[in-house]
C-alpha positions as a Markdown table, in Angstrom:
| # | Residue | x | y | z |
|---|---|---|---|---|
| 1 | Met | -50.8 | 102.9 | -16.6 |
| 2 | Pro | -50.6 | 104.1 | -20.2 |
| 3 | Met | -47.1 | 105.5 | -19.5 |
| 4 | Leu | -46.0 | 102.2 | -18.0 |
| 5 | Lys | -47.4 | 100.2 | -20.9 |
| 6 | Ala | -45.5 | 102.4 | -23.3 |
| 7 | Gln | -42.3 | 101.5 | -21.5 |
| 8 | Asn | -43.3 | 97.8 | -21.3 |
| 9 | Ile | -43.5 | 97.9 | -17.5 |
| 10 | Gly | -46.1 | 95.9 | -15.6 |
| 11 | Pro | -47.6 | 97.8 | -12.6 |
| 12 | Ile | -48.5 | 96.2 | -9.3 |
| 13 | Asn | -51.5 | 97.1 | -7.2 |
| 14 | Cys | -51.5 | 96.3 | -3.5 |
| 15 | Gly | -55.3 | 95.8 | -3.4 |
| 16 | Leu | -57.8 | 94.4 | -5.9 |
| 17 | Ala | -61.1 | 94.1 | -4.2 |
| 18 | Asp | -62.6 | 95.9 | -1.2 |
| 19 | Gly | -62.2 | 93.7 | 1.8 |
| 20 | Lys | -60.3 | 92.9 | 5.0 |
| 21 | Thr | -57.3 | 95.2 | 4.3 |
| 22 | Asn | -59.4 | 98.3 | 3.8 |
| 23 | Ser | -56.6 | 99.7 | 1.5 |
| 24 | Lys | -59.3 | 101.7 | -0.3 |
| 25 | Phe | -58.8 | 104.3 | 2.5 |
| 26 | Ala | -55.9 | 106.7 | 2.2 |
| 27 | Trp | -53.5 | 106.2 | 5.1 |
| 28 | Ser | -53.5 | 109.9 | 5.9 |
| 29 | Glu | -57.3 | 110.2 | 6.0 |
| 30 | Pro | -58.8 | 107.4 | 8.2 |
| 31 | Ile | -62.6 | 107.4 | 8.4 |
| 32 | Pro | -63.5 | 106.3 | 11.9 |
| 33 | Asp | -67.1 | 105.2 | 11.0 |
| 34 | Gly | -65.9 | 103.1 | 8.1 |
| 35 | Ser | -68.0 | 104.9 | 5.5 |
| 36 | Glu | -66.8 | 104.9 | 1.9 |
| 37 | Ser | -64.2 | 107.6 | 1.1 |
| 38 | Pro | -64.9 | 109.7 | -2.0 |
| 39 | Leu | -61.6 | 108.7 | -3.6 |
| 40 | Trp | -60.3 | 105.1 | -3.1 |
| 41 | Ser | -56.6 | 104.8 | -2.6 |
| 42 | His | -55.9 | 101.3 | -4.0 |
| 43 | Glu | -58.7 | 98.8 | -4.6 |
| 44 | Ile | -60.4 | 98.5 | -8.0 |
| 45 | Leu | -63.4 | 96.4 | -7.3 |
| 46 | Arg | -66.3 | 96.5 | -4.8 |
| 47 | Lys | -67.1 | 93.4 | -2.7 |
| 48 | Asp | -69.7 | 92.4 | -5.2 |
| 49 | Gly | -67.2 | 92.5 | -8.1 |
| 50 | Thr | -68.4 | 95.8 | -9.7 |
| 51 | Pro | -65.7 | 98.4 | -10.4 |
| 52 | Tyr | -65.3 | 101.3 | -8.0 |
| 53 | Lys | -64.8 | 103.5 | -11.1 |
| 54 | Gln | -66.0 | 102.1 | -14.5 |
| 55 | Glu | -63.6 | 104.4 | -16.3 |
| 56 | Glu | -60.6 | 103.0 | -14.4 |
| 57 | Ala | -61.7 | 99.4 | -15.1 |
| 58 | Asp | -62.1 | 100.3 | -18.8 |
| 59 | Val | -58.6 | 101.7 | -19.0 |
| 60 | Ile | -57.1 | 98.6 | -17.3 |
| 61 | Lys | -59.0 | 96.4 | -19.7 |
| 62 | Ser | -57.9 | 98.3 | -22.8 |
| 63 | Leu | -54.2 | 98.2 | -21.7 |
| 64 | Thr | -54.2 | 94.5 | -20.8 |
| 65 | Lys | -56.4 | 93.1 | -23.6 |
| 66 | Gly | -54.6 | 90.4 | -25.5 |
| 67 | Asn | -51.7 | 90.1 | -22.9 |
């Protein structure tokens, strides 16, 4: 995202919150029992609204603040 911001390009994320689409799972590594993967593929927020990774949420906030 910092590189995109420097070029004035807005990124698109195909998932925002953990839910029906299950796009937190990598397509190449399905988890049959539905347990949480160690590295999320797309989503940023858990179902309760807390960030999957606070560091990631902080970067997004810092790059979008005031926009």
